[in-house]
N, C-alpha and C positions, 0 to 999 in steps of 0.2 A: 736970689734963691730959685733954682730951677724946679720943674714939676716933681721930679723924683725926690728932691730934698723936702719939698712941701708935704708929700705923702709920708715920708719917714718921720717928719716932725709931728704929723698928726698921729701916727702909730705910736710914737714914743710917749704920748700923753697918757697912755693906758698902761697900768701896771700889769705886766705879764702874769704875775701870781694871782691876780684877782679875777682873771677871766675863767669862767667855768669850763672844766674839761669837756662837758657835754656840748658846749657851744661849738667847739672845734669839730666834733663829729658832724654836727648839723651843717657846718660850712663845707666840709669835705663831701657830704652827700649832695648838697645843693649844687656844687660844682662838678658832680659826677666824676670825682677823682677815683679811679680804679687802677691801682698800681699793677703793672704787668712786668715787673723786673724783680729779681731777688735783692734783699736788703741785708747788709751787715750793720747791725746796730751796736754802737760803741758808747758805753757809759762809764762812770767812775768819777773819782775826784780829780786826779791829776793824770796827765799823759794822754788824754783822749785825742787831742788834736794830732799829736805825734803818731799814735797808733793808726788813726784814720789816714794820715798822709802816707805812711809806709804801705798800708794795704792798698790804697789807691794807686800808688806809684808802681807797685809790683804787678797789679792787674793791668795797668796801662802798658807796661813793658811786655805783658803777655798778649797784647793786641786787642784788648777789650775796650769798649766805650764805657767809661766809668764816671758816674755822677758822684760828687763829693759835697757833703753839706756839713759845715762846721760853724761854730760861733764861740765867742764874739769875733768880729773881724778886727784886723789891726789898723788898716789905713782907710779902706772904703767898704761900704756894705756889699758891693758886688763880690768881694772875696769869699763871702759865705757860701756861694753857690757856684760850683765849678763842674765842667765836663772836661775830662782829660787835662786837668790842671789849668783850663782857661776859664776866667771869670765870666759869669753871665753878662752879656752886653746890657748897657744901661737902658736902651730902648726896650729890649725884651723884658727886663725886670720891671720897668715902669708899666708896660702893658698888662703884665700878669697881676701886679699889685693893684692896678686900676680895676681890673675885673673883680678881684676879691673884695675890695672896699666898697664897690658898687652895691654889694649886698647889705650895706648899712649896718654892719656889725664890726666894730673895731676890736680885734683880738690882741692888739699890741704887736710889737716888732717881731719877737721870736716866733710866736704862733703863726702870724701872717706869713713870715718868711719861710717857715716850714711847709706850709700849704703851697706857697708859690714855688718852692723847690720841687715838690712832687709833681706839680702841674708841668713845670719846665722839663723835668726828666722824662715824663710820659711823652710830651710833645717831641722830644729829641730822640726818642726810641733808644735809650741807653741799654747796655747789657746787664749792668749791676750797679747798685748804689751803696755807698758807704756813708752812714748817717751818724752824726754825733748827737748824743742825747743832751738835752738842756740840763736843767736842775733836777736831780733825783732820778726818776725812772717810771715809777708806777703810774703817776698822773701826768707824765710829760707827753706832749702832743706827738712826739716822735714814736711813742709806744703804741699809738693807734694804728700804726702800719706794721704788718706782720713781718718779723725778721726771719731770715734763713739761719743766721748765726748771731748770737748775742754775746757781747764782750763787756766785762767790767774790768777796767785796768787796775784799780785799787780803791780802797775806801779809807778816807780820813776825814777829819773835822772841817767842814766848810758849809756855808749856807745853813748854819745851825738853827736860825730863826724859822726856817721853812721845813727842814728835814729832821731836826732833833739834835739833842746835845750830847749824844754818845754814838760810838761807832756802830753798835748793834742796831740801833733804830735807823740810822742812815742806810746801813747795808740792807735792811729789810725793805726799804723803799727802792733802792737801786736794783736789787735782785729781781724786781718784778718785770724787768725787760727779758728775763729768761723765759723759755717756752718748753712746753711738754714735748718730750721725745726729740728735742733738738739740741745741738751743740751749745753749751754754755761755758764760756771761757772766763777764767779769773787770772789776771796777769800779775799777781803779787804772791808772796810766799805764804802768808797766813790769812786765809779768808775768814771773815767773821762767822761766828756760829749761825747767826740768823740767815746769812746768805747760803750756807751749806744746807741748813734745814729747809729753806724755801725750795732750793734746787731739788732736794730729795722729795719733798712734798708733791711737786708737780712733775716729778720724774724727768728732769732735765739731764742731759749727758754732760755733767760738770767736769771740766778739764782745768787743772790748777798748775800754775808755774812751779817747777821743780818736782812735781809729782807725775804729771802727764806730758809735760814738755819743759825744756830747759836749754841752757847754753853754757858754753865754755869760751873764755877769752884766750886766744893764742897771741903770738907776737904781733902779727899784723892782720889778723882776721878773727872771725868767730866760728865756732862749730855749734850747730843747733840741732837738737833732737826733738821730734814730736812723735809720741807713741813709739812705733818701731822703725820710724824713718829718720835718717841722718842727713843733715845738710852741712857740708864742709866748705871751708874757704869762703864764707860769707864776709864781704867787706865790712870793716868797722864803719859805723854810720857817720855821715858828715855832721849830723847834729851832735852838739857837744853835751857832756853830762853823763854820769854813770847810769842814770835811769834809762837812757836810750838803749842800752843793751836789753833791758827787760821789755821795752816798747817794741824793738825789732823782733824779739823772740815771740812776743804775743801776736804780732802781725803775721809772722810766718806760720804760727799755729793756726790762725784763721785760714790762711791760704791752703794749708794741708787738709783742713777739714771741709773745704768746699766740695760740692758734688763732683763726681768723676767727669761730668761734661765740661767742667772748667779745666783747661789744659795749661798749666803753668810749669815751665821748665826751670831747672836750677839757674840757668843763665838769666831768666826773667827776674827771679828773686834777687840775684846779685845786682842786676841793673837797677831794679826798683829801689833797693836799699841805698845804693850809692848816689842815686839821683834825688832822693828825698830832701827837700829844703823846706824850712819853716822858720819864719822870722820870730824873734822874741823868745826862743827857747834856748837859754844859755848861749845867746848869739854873741860871738866875739867879733867886734868891729875891727877890720884891718886898719893898721896905721901905727905911727910911732907911739901915740898915747893909747894905752890899753883901755878898752871900754867893753863892758859886757851889758847886754840887755836881756832881761828875763821877766816874763809876765807873772812870775811867782806871786801869789796873793793870798795864800793860806799857810798855816804853820808847817805842814808837811812839805810843801813846795819850797818854802824859804829855807828849811833845814837842808834840803837837797842842794839848793843854790849855794849856801854857805859851805857845804861839804865839797862841792865841785870847785869853788873858788880856792878853798884850802889846799886842794890837790894840784893846783896849777904849778908848773915848774918855776915860773917867774914869781918872786915874792915881792909884793908891793903893799903899801898902805891903801886901804879901800875908802873911797868917797861915795856916799850914797846920794842918789837922786831919787827921792821917795815921795809918794803920795798913796793913799789907800781909801777904800770905801768904808763907810761907817758900819756896814753890816759884816765886816770881816773881823777876825780875832786879832785886831791890831796890837793889843796889849801883849799877847803871846809872841807875835811876830817880832815886835821890838825887843822883847826879852831874849829871843833866839839870836838877835843881831848884836847883843851886848858884847863888847870887846872885839868885834870884827870890823868896825868902821871907825876911821879917824875923824871924818867930817860928815855932816849931814846937810844936804840942801833939800829943803822940804817945802811942799806946797799942797794946797787943796787941789783935788782933781777937777777937771773941767766938767765932769758929769754931776748930776744932781745928787749922787750918792757919796760925794767926796767928804771925807772926814775933815773937820775944821783943823787948819794948820796949827792953831794955838794948842789944841789938845795933843797933837803929835809932839809939839815942842815940850809940853809939860811932862809927857811920858818919858821923853829922852832925858830930861833933867832928872826925873826920878830914878832912871837907870844909871845915873852917875856922870852923864856928859856935862861938861861945862858950857856955859852960855856962848862962849866964843867958838865952840865947835858945831854950833847949830845955826844955820842961816835960813831965815824965813823968807820965802819968795811969794810973789803974787801969782805965779803960774809955774807949771812944770817946765815950760819953755824957758822961762827966766832962770829957774833952778839949774837946768842943764847948761845954759850959757855961762852962768857964774861958775859952776863946777868946772866946766871945760876951760874957761879963761884962767882959773887958778891952777888946775892940774897941768895944763899945757906948758907952764913955766918949769915944771919938774917932771918931765916925761917918764923918767926911769924910776921915780919914787912912788907915784900914785897910779891907781886905776879907778875909773868911774864905773859904778854899777847902778844902772837904772832898773828899779823893780817896784813891786807893790800893786801893779794894776796894768791891764792892757793899755789904759790911757797914758800911763807913764811912758811905756815903751813907744807907743805911737808918737807922743810929743817929742821924745828924745830923737827918734829916727828922722822924723819930719824936720826938726830943727837942724840936725846935723846935715841933712841934705841941703837945706837952705843956706847953711854956712859954707857949703862947698862951692857954691856958685860965685 
């Protein structure tokens, strides 16, 4: 285990949710971190990573030096911190993390990485940062840094143990990334009342999908409008899934509302949209055997996954490679999946939050699956290999869908790469 791995192991021993919000500000002050670049802050339940990636790609196409901070990562921790789509070098990440933990306060992985991100972006003299909010908004460390524009993609049930058991409570927390007299974007059709009320209370300039900006799908392109501006012949996104139309439109709304000293041409927008890549978002793996990888891990995201699969031209029986965290609404997720999968290859996740595989098995039995349709495995890697070996004998009959967690997609993609050698 190298030095960077040792530091990350130490950070992972602290529960992010238990670290006081005030401690983060103390560390920021101790390190004299003073942000000298504008920030676009992106929160919400689903689609945050996609919206962040579209915004970043468009700005890069416009010639700007763009910092991008997202989480969690898929393969390596360095992925969380990027400048112009290049991961932070391991040596640089190690040096910055070393400096932070030398203050003898362990803030956990997410909070420490957020501070490291800001320090790195300041050192590298970026033009603008796109920052993905962690869980919630109001007490998230990312909200300690003043945004130029704040975005909430949508609000649905997730992290209920931390944020609340209903949409209005969750929206109340998430909406606290909005700011007085600044643009506040909501990228879904029906904003919760608590979000609207908060935006009015602090006098944010709230912009809502289909009210202040929207889109139309043409044969081979999109037309997008933002206020009184129109953007025609926008390429259809490379990322698959119907929700990507909303994500692209939300990102372009952000670009439109940037100050006039940011000069982004229509061609930059087109280039940024078409170049945006993001693994694990309804990712269709090329090859004879159809495989889809999706990090969907809450009911709303899984509903969209099922809808996207159902709309595919190729009709096949679906095989699930599945694992999930115990703090997710796994009962509702399995209920949503009823009648959509022929076989389930299931395992506990490799993370310490993995739901016991026997509980997944019992829930599937309750939903009417017979025992011979559920294969219990010791790891997601084993689950993927077994699913692959079975489905590969009937290439045109089955498709494999890996979902339920970032950990599932990571294990499947890593294993597939190993199998290719």
